MARBA-3410 file (N, C-alpha, C, O; in Angstrom, 1 decimal):
262
70.2,158.3,87.6,71.2,157.3,87.2,71.5,156.6,88.5,71.4,157.2,89.6 ~ 71.8,155.1,88.2,72.0,154.4,89.3,73.4,154.3,89.7,74.4,154.4,89.0 ~ 73.4,154.2,90.9,75.1,154.3,91.6,75.6,153.0,91.6,75.1,152.1,92.2 ~ 76.8,152.9,90.9,77.6,152.0,90.7,78.8,151.6,91.6,79.0,150.5,92.0 ~ 79.5,152.7,91.8,80.7,152.3,92.6,80.8,153.9,93.7,80.7,155.0,93.3
80.9,153.4,94.9,80.9,154.2,96.1,81.8,154.1,97.1,81.8,153.1,97.9 ~ 82.7,155.1,97.3,83.6,154.9,98.4,83.3,155.7,99.6,83.2,156.9,99.5 ~ 83.2,155.1,100.7,82.4,155.8,102.1,83.4,155.8,103.1,83.6,154.8,103.8 ~ 84.1,157.0,103.3,85.0,157.5,104.3,86.1,156.4,104.2,86.5,156.0,105.3 ~ 86.6,155.9,103.1,87.5,154.8,102.9,89.0,155.0,103.4,89.7,155.9,103.0
89.4,154.2,104.0,91.1,154.5,104.6,91.7,153.2,104.0,91.0,152.1,104.0 ~ 92.9,153.3,103.5,93.6,152.4,102.8,94.7,152.2,103.4,95.3,153.3,103.5 ~ 95.2,151.3,103.8,97.0,151.3,104.4,97.6,150.2,103.8,97.0,149.2,103.3 ~ 99.2,150.3,104.0,100.3,149.5,103.8,100.8,149.2,104.9,101.3,150.1,105.6 ~ 100.8,147.9,105.2,101.3,147.4,106.6,101.2,148.2,108.0,102.1,148.5,108.8
99.7,148.5,107.8,99.3,149.1,108.8,99.6,150.7,108.7,99.4,151.4,109.7 ~ 99.9,151.0,108.0,100.1,152.6,107.8,99.4,153.3,106.7,99.9,153.3,105.5 ~ 98.1,154.1,107.1,97.4,154.9,106.4,98.0,155.5,105.1,99.0,156.2,105.3 ~ 97.7,155.2,103.9,98.2,155.6,102.7,97.1,156.8,101.8,97.5,157.8,101.2 ~ 95.7,156.4,102.0,94.7,157.0,101.7,93.5,157.1,103.0,93.3,156.1,103.6
93.0,158.3,103.2,92.2,158.5,104.4,90.9,159.1,104.1,90.9,159.9,103.1 ~ 89.8,158.9,104.7,88.6,159.4,104.7,88.2,159.9,103.4,87.6,161.0,103.3 ~ 88.3,159.1,102.2,87.7,159.4,100.7,86.4,158.9,100.7,86.1,157.8,101.0 ~ 85.5,159.9,100.2,84.1,159.6,99.9,83.8,160.1,98.3,84.0,161.3,98.0 ~ 83.4,159.5,97.7,82.7,159.6,96.3,81.7,158.8,95.7,81.6,157.7,96.2
81.0,159.0,94.7,80.0,158.2,94.1,80.2,158.0,92.4,80.2,159.0,91.7 ~ 80.3,157.1,92.0,80.4,156.8,90.3,79.1,156.5,90.0,78.5,155.6,90.7 ~ 78.4,157.0,89.0,77.1,156.7,88.6,77.1,156.2,87.3,78.1,156.6,86.6 ~ 76.1,155.4,86.7,75.8,154.9,85.4,76.6,156.1,84.3,76.1,157.3,84.2 ~ 77.4,155.8,83.6,77.9,156.6,82.3,78.9,157.9,82.8,79.5,158.6,82.0
78.9,158.0,84.0,79.8,159.1,84.5,81.5,158.8,84.4,81.9,157.7,84.4 ~ 82.1,159.7,84.3,83.4,159.9,84.2,83.9,160.8,85.4,83.6,162.0,85.4 ~ 84.6,160.3,86.4,85.2,160.8,87.6,87.0,160.9,87.2,87.7,159.9,86.9 ~ 87.3,161.9,87.3,88.8,162.2,87.4,89.3,162.4,88.8,88.9,163.2,89.6 ~ 90.7,161.4,88.9,91.2,161.6,90.2,92.6,162.2,89.9,93.4,161.7,89.1
92.8,163.3,90.5,94.0,163.9,90.0,94.7,164.5,91.4,94.1,164.6,92.4 ~ 96.3,164.7,91.2,97.0,164.8,92.2,98.7,164.3,91.8,99.1,163.6,90.9 ~ 99.4,164.9,92.7,100.9,164.6,92.3,101.2,163.0,92.5,100.3,162.2,92.8 ~ 102.4,162.8,92.1,102.9,161.2,92.4,103.0,161.1,94.0,103.5,161.9,94.8 ~ 102.3,159.7,94.4,102.1,159.5,95.7,101.3,160.0,96.7,101.4,159.9,97.9
100.2,160.6,95.7,99.0,161.4,96.6,98.1,160.2,97.0,97.4,160.4,98.0 ~ 98.3,159.0,96.3,97.4,157.9,96.7,96.1,157.5,95.4,95.2,156.8,95.5 ~ 96.4,158.2,94.3,95.5,158.1,93.1,95.2,156.4,92.6,94.1,155.8,92.4 ~ 96.5,156.0,92.5,96.4,154.4,92.2,96.0,153.7,93.4,95.0,152.9,93.4 ~ 96.6,153.8,94.3,95.9,152.9,95.4,94.3,153.0,95.4,93.7,152.0,95.7
93.8,154.1,95.1,92.5,154.2,95.3,91.7,153.4,94.7,90.7,152.9,95.3 ~ 91.9,153.2,93.1,91.2,152.2,92.3,91.5,150.9,92.6,90.7,150.0,92.5 ~ 92.9,150.8,92.8,93.5,149.3,92.7,92.7,148.6,94.0,92.4,147.4,93.9 ~ 92.4,149.2,95.0,91.8,148.6,96.1,90.6,148.3,95.5,90.4,147.2,95.9 ~ 89.9,148.6,94.8,88.3,148.2,94.2,88.3,147.0,93.8,87.3,146.2,94.0
89.7,146.6,93.1,89.7,145.1,92.5,90.7,144.2,93.3,91.2,143.2,92.9 ~ 90.9,144.7,94.5,91.7,143.9,95.3,93.3,143.5,95.0,93.9,142.5,95.2 ~ 93.8,144.7,94.4,95.1,144.6,93.5,96.0,145.6,94.5,96.8,146.4,94.0 ~ 95.9,145.5,95.8,96.9,146.1,96.7,98.1,145.4,97.0,99.0,146.0,97.5 ~ 98.2,144.1,96.7,99.2,143.3,97.3,99.2,142.8,98.6,98.2,143.1,99.3
99.9,142.1,99.1,99.9,141.5,100.5,100.0,142.2,101.5,99.5,142.0,102.6 ~ 100.7,143.4,101.2,100.9,144.6,102.5,99.7,145.5,102.6,99.5,146.0,103.6 ~ 98.9,145.7,101.5,97.6,146.6,101.6,96.4,145.9,101.9,96.1,144.8,101.6 ~ 95.7,146.7,102.5,94.3,146.6,103.0,93.2,147.7,103.0,93.7,148.8,103.1 ~ 92.0,147.6,102.9,91.4,148.7,103.4,90.6,148.5,104.8,89.7,147.7,105.1
91.4,149.5,105.5,91.3,149.4,106.9,90.2,150.2,107.6,90.0,150.1,108.8 ~ 89.5,151.0,106.9,88.5,152.0,107.2,87.4,152.2,106.4,87.7,152.3,105.2 ~ 86.0,152.4,106.6,85.2,152.7,105.7,84.8,151.7,104.9,84.9,150.5,105.4 ~ 84.4,151.9,103.6,84.1,150.9,102.7,84.1,151.2,101.1,84.0,152.3,100.7 ~ 84.3,150.2,100.2,84.2,150.5,99.0,82.9,149.5,98.4,83.0,148.3,98.4
81.8,150.3,97.8,80.6,149.5,97.5,80.6,149.5,95.7,80.8,150.4,95.0 ~ 80.4,148.2,95.5,79.9,148.3,93.9,78.4,147.5,93.7,78.1,146.3,94.1 ~ 77.6,148.4,93.1,76.1,147.9,93.2,75.6,147.5,94.7,74.8,146.5,94.9 ~ 76.0,148.4,95.6,75.5,148.2,97.0,76.3,146.9,97.8,76.0,146.6,99.0 ~ 77.3,146.1,97.0,78.0,145.2,97.8,79.4,145.7,98.1,80.1,146.3,97.3
79.8,145.5,99.2,81.0,145.6,100.0,82.2,144.8,99.3,82.2,143.5,99.3 ~ 83.1,145.6,98.6,84.1,144.9,97.8,85.1,144.2,98.8,85.4,143.0,98.6 ~ 85.6,145.1,99.8,86.4,144.4,100.7,86.1,143.3,101.3,87.0,142.6,101.9 ~ 84.6,142.9,101.4,84.2,141.7,102.3,84.0,140.5,101.6,83.6,139.5,102.1 ~ 84.3,140.7,99.9,84.1,139.7,99.3,85.4,138.5,99.4,86.5,138.7,99.8
84.8,137.3,99.1,86.3,136.5,98.8,86.9,136.6,97.8,86.3,137.2,96.9 ~ 88.2,136.1,97.4,89.1,136.2,96.6,88.1,135.5,95.1,88.3,135.9,94.0 ~ 87.3,134.5,95.4,86.6,133.9,94.2,85.8,134.8,93.7,85.7,135.1,92.5 ~ 84.8,135.5,94.8,83.7,136.4,94.6,84.3,137.5,93.8,83.8,137.9,92.7 ~ 85.4,138.0,94.3,86.3,139.2,93.6,86.7,138.8,92.1,86.7,139.7,91.2
87.1,137.6,92.0,87.5,137.3,90.6,86.2,137.2,89.7,86.3,137.6,88.5 ~ 85.3,136.9,90.1,84.0,136.9,89.1,83.6,138.4,88.6,83.1,138.7,87.5 ~ 83.8,139.3,89.7,83.3,140.7,89.5,84.6,141.3,88.5,84.2,141.8,87.4 ~ 85.8,141.1,88.7,87.0,141.7,88.2,87.0,141.2,86.6,87.3,140.1,86.3 ~ 86.8,142.1,85.7,86.8,141.7,84.4,85.4,142.0,83.7,85.3,143.0,83.0
84.4,141.1,84.0,83.0,141.5,83.6,82.2,142.6,84.2,81.3,143.2,83.5 ~ 82.6,143.1,85.4,82.0,144.2,85.9,82.8,145.3,86.2,82.3,146.4,86.0 ~ 84.2,145.3,86.9,85.2,146.2,86.7,86.3,145.9,86.0,87.0,144.9,86.2 ~ 86.6,146.6,85.1,88.1,146.5,84.3,89.0,147.6,84.5,88.8,148.7,85.0 ~ 90.2,147.1,84.0,91.4,148.1,84.5,92.2,148.4,83.2,92.4,147.5,82.4
92.7,149.5,83.0,93.7,149.8,82.2,94.8,150.3,82.9,94.7,151.3,83.7 ~ 95.9,149.7,82.7,97.1,150.0,83.5,97.9,151.1,82.9,97.7,151.5,81.7 ~ 98.9,151.8,83.7,99.3,152.9,82.9,100.5,152.4,81.8,101.0,153.2,81.0 ~ 100.6,151.5,82.0,101.8,150.5,80.9,101.2,149.4,80.6,101.7,148.3,81.0 ~ 100.2,149.4,79.8,99.7,148.4,79.2,100.5,147.2,78.7,100.3,146.0,79.0
101.3,147.5,78.0,102.4,146.4,77.4,102.9,145.6,78.4,103.1,144.4,78.2 ~ 103.2,146.0,79.5,103.7,145.1,80.6,102.7,144.4,81.1,103.0,143.5,81.8 ~ 101.6,144.5,80.8,100.7,143.4,81.2,100.6,142.1,80.3,100.1,141.0,80.7 ~ 101.1,142.4,79.1,100.9,141.4,78.1,102.0,140.5,78.1,103.1,141.0,78.1 ~ 101.9,139.3,78.1,103.0,138.2,77.8,103.8,138.3,76.7,103.2,138.0,75.7
105.2,138.8,76.6,105.7,138.9,75.4,106.1,137.9,74.3,106.6,138.1,73.2 ~ 105.8,136.7,74.9,106.0,135.7,73.8,104.8,134.8,73.3,104.9,133.6,72.9 ~ 103.4,135.4,73.6,102.4,134.8,73.3,101.5,136.0,72.4,101.6,137.2,72.7 ~ 100.8,135.5,71.5,100.2,136.4,70.5,99.0,137.3,71.3,98.2,136.8,72.1 ~ 98.9,138.4,70.9,97.7,139.3,71.4,96.4,138.6,71.2,95.7,138.5,72.2
96.0,138.0,70.3,94.7,137.1,70.1,94.5,136.0,71.3,93.5,135.9,71.9 ~ 95.6,135.4,71.4,95.7,134.2,72.5,95.5,134.8,74.0,94.9,134.2,74.8 ~ 96.0,135.9,74.2,96.0,136.4,75.7,94.6,137.1,75.5,93.9,137.0,76.5 ~ 94.1,137.7,74.7,92.5,138.4,74.9,91.6,137.1,74.9,90.5,137.3,75.4 ~ 91.8,135.9,74.4,90.7,135.0,73.9,90.8,134.2,75.5,89.8,133.7,76.0
92.0,134.1,76.0,92.2,133.3,77.5,91.5,134.2,78.7,91.0,133.6,79.7 ~ 91.6,135.7,78.3,91.0,136.5,79.5,89.3,136.1,79.4,88.7,135.7,80.4 ~ 88.8,136.3,78.0,87.4,136.3,77.9,86.8,134.8,78.2,85.7,134.6,78.7 ~ 87.6,133.9,77.9,87.3,132.4,78.1,87.1,132.2,79.7,86.3,131.4,80.1 ~ 87.9,132.8,80.3,87.9,132.7,81.8,86.8,132.9,82.4,86.4,132.2,83.3
86.0,134.1,82.0,84.7,134.4,82.4,83.5,133.6,81.7,82.4,133.8,82.0 ~ 83.9,132.7,80.6,82.9,132.2,80.0,81.9,133.1,79.2,80.6,133.0,79.0 ~ 82.7,134.0,78.7,81.7,135.1,78.0,81.7,135.1,76.6,81.0,135.8,75.9 ~ 82.7,134.1,75.9,82.8,134.2,74.5,83.3,132.6,74.3,83.8,132.0,75.2 ~ 83.0,132.1,73.1,83.2,131.0,72.6,84.5,131.0,71.8,84.9,132.1,71.4
85.3,130.1,71.3,86.3,130.4,70.4,85.6,130.6,68.8,86.1,131.1,67.8 ~ 84.5,130.1,68.9,83.8,130.3,67.5,83.5,131.7,67.2,83.6,132.2,66.1 ~ 83.1,132.2,68.2,82.7,133.8,67.8,83.9,134.7,68.4,83.7,136.0,68.5 ~ 84.8,134.3,68.8,85.8,135.5,69.5,86.5,136.2,68.5,86.6,137.4,68.7 ~ 87.1,135.7,67.4,87.7,136.6,66.4,86.9,137.6,66.1,87.2,138.7,66.4
85.8,137.3,65.6,84.5,138.5,65.0,84.3,139.5,66.2,84.5,140.7,66.0 ~ 84.1,139.1,67.4,83.8,139.8,68.4,85.1,140.7,68.7,84.9,142.0,68.8 ~ 86.4,140.1,68.8,87.5,141.0,69.1,87.9,141.9,67.9,88.6,143.0,68.1 ~ 87.6,141.5,66.7,88.0,142.3,65.5,87.2,143.6,65.7,87.6,144.7,65.8 ~ 85.7,143.3,65.9,84.9,144.3,65.9,85.1,145.4,67.1,84.8,146.6,67.0
85.7,145.0,68.2,85.9,145.8,69.4,87.3,146.7,68.8,87.3,147.9,68.8 ~ 88.2,145.9,68.5,89.2,146.6,67.8,88.9,147.7,66.8,89.5,148.8,66.8 ~ 88.1,147.5,65.9,87.8,148.4,64.9,87.3,149.6,65.7,87.8,150.7,65.6 ~ 86.2,149.2,66.5,85.8,150.5,67.4,86.6,151.4,68.1,86.3,152.6,68.4 ~ 87.8,150.8,68.3,88.8,151.8,69.0,89.9,152.1,68.0,91.1,152.4,68.4
89.7,152.0,67.0,90.5,152.7,65.7,91.6,151.9,65.0,92.6,152.5,64.4 ~ 91.4,150.4,65.1,92.1,149.7,64.5,91.5,149.1,63.2,90.6,148.2,63.5 ~ 91.8,149.4,61.7,91.3,148.8,60.6,91.7,147.6,60.3,91.1,147.0,59.4 ~ 92.9,147.1,61.1,93.4,145.9,60.9,93.5,144.9,61.8,94.4,144.1,61.8 ~ 92.3,144.7,62.6,92.1,143.9,63.9,92.8,142.4,63.7,93.4,141.9,64.6
92.5,142.0,62.8,93.0,140.4,62.6,94.5,140.6,62.8,95.2,139.9,63.5 ~ 95.2,141.7,62.0,96.5,141.7,61.9,97.0,142.0,63.4,98.0,141.3,63.8 ~ 96.6,142.8,64.1,96.8,143.1,65.7,96.6,141.4,66.4,97.5,140.9,67.0 ~ 95.6,140.9,66.3,95.3,139.7,67.0,96.4,138.8,66.7,96.7,137.9,67.5 ~ 96.8,138.9,65.8,98.0,137.8,65.1,99.3,138.2,65.4,100.3,137.5,65.1
99.3,139.4,66.0,100.8,140.1,66.5,101.3,139.6,68.0,100.5,139.1,68.8 ~ 102.6,139.8,68.1,103.0,139.6,69.5,103.2,141.2,70.1,103.5,142.1,69.3 ~ 102.9,141.2,71.3,102.9,142.8,72.0,104.0,143.5,71.5,103.8,144.7,71.2 ~ 105.5,142.9,71.3,106.6,143.9,71.1,106.7,144.5,69.4,107.4,145.4,69.0 ~ 105.7,143.7,68.8,105.4,144.1,67.5,104.6,145.4,67.3,104.6,145.9,66.2
104.1,145.9,68.4,103.3,147.1,68.5,103.9,148.1,69.1,104.6,148.0,70.1 ~ 103.5,149.5,68.5,104.0,150.5,69.2,103.4,150.9,70.7,102.5,150.2,71.1 ~ 103.8,151.6,71.3,103.5,152.1,72.8,102.0,152.3,72.8,101.3,151.8,73.6 ~ 101.6,153.3,71.5,100.2,153.9,71.4,99.2,152.6,71.4,98.2,152.5,72.0 ~ 99.8,151.8,70.5,99.1,150.6,69.9,98.8,149.8,71.0,97.6,149.5,71.2
99.8,149.5,71.7,99.7,148.8,72.9,98.7,149.2,74.0,98.0,148.4,74.6 ~ 98.8,150.3,74.1,97.5,150.8,75.0,96.3,150.9,74.7,95.4,150.9,75.5 ~ 96.1,151.0,73.4,94.5,150.7,72.7,94.4,149.2,72.8,93.3,148.8,73.2 ~ 95.4,148.4,72.4,95.0,147.1,72.7,94.6,146.6,74.4,93.8,145.8,74.7 ~ 95.3,147.5,75.1,95.0,147.3,76.8,93.5,147.7,76.9,92.7,147.0,77.5
93.1,149.0,76.4,91.9,149.2,76.4,90.8,148.1,75.9,89.8,147.9,76.7 ~ 91.0,147.5,74.8,90.1,146.6,74.1,90.1,145.4,75.2,89.1,144.9,75.5 ~ 91.5,145.0,75.8,91.4,143.9,76.6,90.4,144.1,78.0,89.9,143.1,78.5 ~ 90.3,145.2,78.4,89.7,145.6,79.4,88.4,145.5,79.0,87.6,144.8,79.7 ~ 87.8,146.3,77.8,86.7,146.2,77.4,85.7,144.8,76.9,84.5,144.7,76.8
86.7,144.1,76.7,86.4,142.8,75.9,85.1,142.1,76.9,84.3,141.3,76.4 ~ 85.1,142.4,77.9,84.1,141.5,78.7,82.8,142.7,79.1,81.8,142.4,79.8 ~ 83.0,143.8,78.6,81.9,145.2,78.6,81.8,145.3,80.0,80.8,144.8,80.5 ~ 82.5,145.8,80.8,82.6,146.2,82.4,81.7,147.1,82.2,81.6,147.8,81.3 ~ 80.8,147.2,83.4,80.3,148.4,83.8,81.0,149.8,84.0,80.6,150.9,83.7
82.2,149.4,84.9,83.2,150.4,85.4,84.7,150.2,84.9,85.2,149.1,85.0 ~ 85.3,151.2,84.3,86.3,151.1,83.6,87.1,151.9,84.5,86.7,153.1,84.7 ~ 88.4,151.3,85.2,89.1,152.0,85.9,90.6,152.1,85.2,91.3,151.2,84.9 ~ 90.9,153.7,85.1,92.1,153.6,84.0,93.1,154.3,84.8,92.8,155.4,85.3 ~ 94.4,153.8,84.9,95.2,154.5,86.1,96.5,155.0,85.1,97.5,154.2,84.8
96.4,156.3,84.8,97.5,157.0,84.1,97.5,156.4,82.6,98.5,156.2,82.0 ~ 96.3,156.3,82.1,96.3,155.7,80.7,97.2,156.5,79.6,97.6,155.9,78.5 ~ 97.4,157.6,79.8,98.2,158.4,78.5,99.5,158.8,79.0,100.4,159.2,78.2 ~ 99.9,158.7,80.2,101.2,159.3,80.6,102.4,158.9,80.0,103.3,159.7,80.3 ~ 102.6,157.8,79.3,103.8,157.3,78.9,103.5,157.6,77.1,104.2,157.0,76.3
102.5,158.5,76.6,102.2,158.5,75.1,102.5,160.0,74.8,102.4,160.9,75.6 ~ 102.9,160.0,73.6,102.8,161.6,73.0,101.6,162.2,72.8,100.5,161.6,72.9 ~ 101.7,163.4,72.6,100.5,164.3,72.6,99.3,163.8,71.6,98.1,163.8,71.8 ~ 99.9,163.5,70.4,99.0,163.1,69.4,98.1,161.7,69.8,96.9,161.5,69.7 ~ 99.0,160.9,70.3,98.5,159.3,70.7,97.5,159.9,71.9,96.3,159.6,71.8
97.9,160.5,72.9,97.0,160.8,74.2,95.6,161.3,73.6,94.6,160.8,74.1 ~ 95.5,162.2,72.7,94.5,162.7,72.3,93.5,161.5,71.5,92.3,161.5,71.5 ~ 94.1,160.8,71.1,93.7,159.4,70.1,92.7,158.6,71.4,91.5,158.4,71.3 ~ 93.5,158.3,72.3,93.3,157.3,73.7,92.2,158.2,74.0,91.1,157.7,74.0 ~ 92.1,159.3,74.3,90.9,160.0,75.1,89.7,160.0,74.3,88.6,159.6,74.9
89.7,160.3,73.1,88.8,160.1,72.0,88.1,158.6,72.1,86.9,158.4,72.1 ~ 89.1,157.7,72.2,88.4,156.3,72.2,87.8,155.9,73.6,87.0,155.0,73.7 ~ 88.1,156.5,74.7,87.6,156.2,75.9,86.3,157.1,76.0,85.5,156.6,76.8 ~ 86.0,158.0,75.6,84.9,158.7,75.3,84.0,157.8,74.5,82.9,157.4,74.9 ~ 84.5,157.5,73.4,83.6,156.5,72.5,83.1,155.3,73.4,81.9,154.9,73.2
84.0,154.7,74.4,83.5,153.5,74.8,82.2,154.0,75.6,81.1,153.3,75.5 ~ 82.3,155.2,76.5,81.1,155.6,77.2,80.0,155.7,76.3,78.9,155.1,76.6 ~ 80.1,156.4,75.1,79.0,156.8,74.4,78.6,155.3,73.6,77.4,155.1,73.4 ~ 79.4,154.3,73.3,78.8,153.2,72.5,78.4,152.1,73.8,77.3,151.5,73.6 ~ 79.0,151.8,74.8,78.5,150.9,75.9,78.0,151.2,77.0,77.5,150.4,77.8
78.0,152.8,77.3,77.4,153.4,78.5,78.4,153.2,79.8,78.1,153.4,81.0 ~ 79.5,152.9,79.3,80.7,152.6,80.4,80.9,153.8,81.3,81.1,155.0,81.0 ~ 80.8,153.4,82.4,81.5,154.6,83.7,82.9,154.4,83.7,83.3,153.3,83.5 ~ 83.7,155.6,84.1,85.2,155.5,83.9,85.6,156.3,85.2,85.0,157.3,85.6 ~ 86.6,155.8,85.8,87.4,156.4,86.9,88.8,156.6,86.1,89.6,155.7,85.7
89.0,158.0,86.0,90.2,158.3,85.3,91.5,158.9,86.4,91.4,160.0,87.0 ~ 92.4,158.0,86.4,93.4,158.5,87.4,94.7,159.2,86.6,95.5,158.6,85.8 ~ 94.8,160.4,86.9,95.8,161.0,86.2,96.7,162.2,87.1,96.3,162.5,88.2 ~ 97.9,162.6,86.6,98.4,163.8,87.4,97.9,165.2,86.5,98.2,166.3,86.9 ~ 97.3,164.9,85.5,97.1,165.9,84.7,95.7,166.4,84.6,94.8,165.8,84.0
95.5,167.7,85.2,94.1,168.3,85.5,93.5,168.8,84.3,92.3,169.2,84.1 ~ 94.5,168.9,83.3,93.9,169.2,81.9,93.3,168.3,81.1,92.4,168.6,80.2 ~ 93.8,166.8,81.3,93.0,165.9,81.0,91.7,165.5,81.2,90.9,165.1,80.4 ~ 91.7,165.7,82.7,90.4,165.7,83.4,89.2,166.7,83.1,88.0,166.5,83.2 ~ 89.9,167.9,82.6,89.1,168.9,82.3,88.5,168.4,80.8,87.4,168.7,80.5
89.2,167.7,80.1,88.6,167.5,78.6,87.7,166.1,78.6,87.1,165.9,77.6 ~ 87.6,165.4,79.6,86.9,164.4,79.7,85.8,164.3,80.9,84.7,164.0,80.6 ~ 86.2,164.5,82.2,85.3,164.3,83.1,84.1,165.0,83.5,84.0,166.2,83.3 ~ 83.4,164.3,84.1,82.1,165.0,84.9,82.2,165.6,86.3,81.7,166.6,86.7 ~ 83.0,164.7,86.8,83.5,165.2,88.2,84.9,165.0,88.5,85.5,164.1,87.9
85.4,165.9,89.5,86.9,165.6,89.7,87.1,165.6,91.3,86.7,166.4,92.1 ~ 87.9,164.5,91.7,88.5,164.6,93.0,89.8,164.7,92.9,90.4,163.8,92.3 ~ 90.5,165.8,93.7,91.7,166.3,94.0,92.3,165.4,95.3,91.8,165.5,96.4 ~ 93.4,164.7,94.9,94.1,164.3,96.3,95.5,164.9,96.7,96.3,165.4,95.9 ~ 95.6,164.9,97.8,97.0,165.2,98.3,97.4,164.7,99.6,96.8,165.0,100.7
98.5,163.9,99.4,99.0,163.1,100.5,97.8,162.2,101.1,97.5,162.1,102.3 ~ 97.3,161.7,100.1,96.3,160.6,100.7,94.8,161.1,101.2,93.9,160.4,101.7 ~ 94.7,162.3,100.9,93.3,163.2,101.4,92.9,163.8,100.4,93.6,164.4,99.6 ~ 91.3,163.8,100.3,90.7,164.7,99.4,90.7,166.2,99.8,90.3,166.6,100.9 ~ 91.2,167.1,98.9,91.2,168.6,99.2,90.2,169.2,98.4,89.8,170.3,98.9
89.6,168.7,97.2,88.4,169.1,96.7,87.7,168.4,96.0,88.4,167.6,95.4 ~ 86.4,168.1,95.8,85.6,167.2,95.1,84.4,168.1,94.7,83.8,168.9,95.4 ~ 84.1,168.0,93.3,82.9,168.5,92.8,82.8,168.5,91.1,83.7,168.0,90.5 ~ 81.7,169.1,90.5,81.6,169.3,89.3,83.1,169.9,88.5,83.8,170.9,88.7 ~ 83.1,169.0,87.5,84.8,169.5,86.8,84.6,171.0,86.6,85.4,171.7,87.2
83.7,171.6,85.9,84.0,173.0,85.5,83.7,173.9,86.7,84.1,175.1,86.8 ~ 83.0,173.3,87.7,83.2,174.2,89.0,84.4,174.1,89.6,84.9,175.2,90.0 ~ 85.1,173.0,89.8,86.4,173.0,90.4,87.7,173.6,89.2,88.8,174.2,89.6 ~ 87.5,173.5,88.0,88.3,174.1,87.1,88.3,175.6,86.9,89.3,176.3,86.7 ~ 87.0,176.1,87.1,86.8,177.5,87.0,86.9,178.4,88.2,87.3,179.6,88.2
86.5,177.7,89.4,86.5,178.4,90.6,87.1,177.6,91.7,86.4,177.4,92.7 ~ 88.3,177.0,91.5,88.9,176.2,92.6,88.9,177.1,94.1,89.1,178.3,94.1 ~ 88.6,176.3,95.2,88.6,176.6,96.4,90.0,176.4,97.0,90.4,177.1,98.0 ~ 90.8,175.5,96.6,91.8,174.9,97.4,93.2,175.2,96.6,93.5,174.9,95.5 ~ 93.9,175.9,97.6,95.5,176.3,96.9,96.2,175.4,96.2,96.9,175.8,95.2
96.1,174.0,96.6,96.6,172.9,95.9,95.9,172.7,94.5,96.6,172.5,93.6 ~ 94.7,172.9,94.4,94.1,172.6,93.2,94.5,173.9,92.1,94.7,173.8,90.9 ~ 94.6,175.0,92.8,95.1,176.2,91.8,96.4,176.1,91.2,96.7,176.6,90.1 ~ 97.4,175.3,92.2,98.9,175.3,91.8,98.7,174.1,90.7,99.6,174.1,89.9 ~ 97.9,173.1,90.6,97.9,172.0,89.8,97.4,172.6,88.5,97.9,172.4,87.4
96.3,173.4,88.5,95.7,174.1,87.2,96.8,175.0,86.5,96.9,175.1,85.3 ~ 97.6,175.7,87.4,98.6,176.4,86.7,99.6,175.8,86.2,100.3,176.3,85.3 ~ 99.9,174.7,86.7,101.4,174.0,86.2,101.0,172.9,84.9,101.9,172.7,84.1 ~ 99.6,172.4,84.8,99.5,171.5,83.9,98.9,172.0,82.5,98.0,172.8,82.6 ~ 99.3,171.6,81.4,98.7,172.0,80.2,97.3,171.6,80.1,97.0,170.5,80.6
96.4,172.4,79.6,94.8,172.3,79.4,94.5,171.5,78.1,95.2,171.5,77.0 ~ 93.5,170.8,78.2,93.1,170.1,76.7,91.8,170.7,76.6,91.2,171.0,77.6 ~ 91.2,171.0,75.2,90.0,171.4,75.1,89.0,170.4,75.4,89.2,169.3,75.0 ~ 87.8,170.9,76.1,86.8,170.0,76.3,86.4,169.1,75.3,86.1,169.6,74.1 ~ 86.2,167.7,75.7,85.7,166.9,74.5,84.6,166.2,75.1,84.3,166.0,76.3
83.9,166.0,74.0,82.3,165.0,74.4,82.3,163.7,73.9,83.1,163.4,73.0 ~ 81.6,163.0,74.2,81.3,161.7,73.9,80.2,160.9,74.2,80.1,159.7,73.8
END
């Protein structure tokens, strides 16, 4: 499988102070990587750096982040905008917060697709409804005609997945996508993300504090503590025989989910 996303001894700093140090991993086509650790361990910083979403105080200050062999930190803002969306997609922890509350969902999804020239007004609705059906909405047209506040939290999260997948990115970066959801909806979202890999061949980086969720989804797992990697390897190897005391602590403290396939 071809390498898509690669971190090489990456250091990320805010106002010159390192928040993430010496992180290396490789994501290949169709793989799911889970990144776990407690709040403040650097999980979200790690994936936001790939898309240039660190804000004015953040920067990659060491090593590199490569997408298909190209250095992402070296790209101009315009070059990065062309990659974000069609190549690298993001699901935020609270998808509802990323939608404008006074504009209908369909208008916002269309604007995102049209900005990259991937869809015309003529076929947008058909394409969007089909995608919404693939992630569990039987009434896609109603969803497109709804305002975000008319949808439940779980529905907003699934629409967030649809928004990220509308351009069929090669890599989906998911930042705590289930943390605000109840257990039933968590399971639904997990199944839908696995379906995206099966249907589109999407590679996924799943950021979560829940190592049980990673056990249900991921092929590999990276464990972070205080901005450093303490364990990295095949998921079953790490879960069944963790070498690091911090990983053992996480495993004992977090509920497990049954392994799922997609």
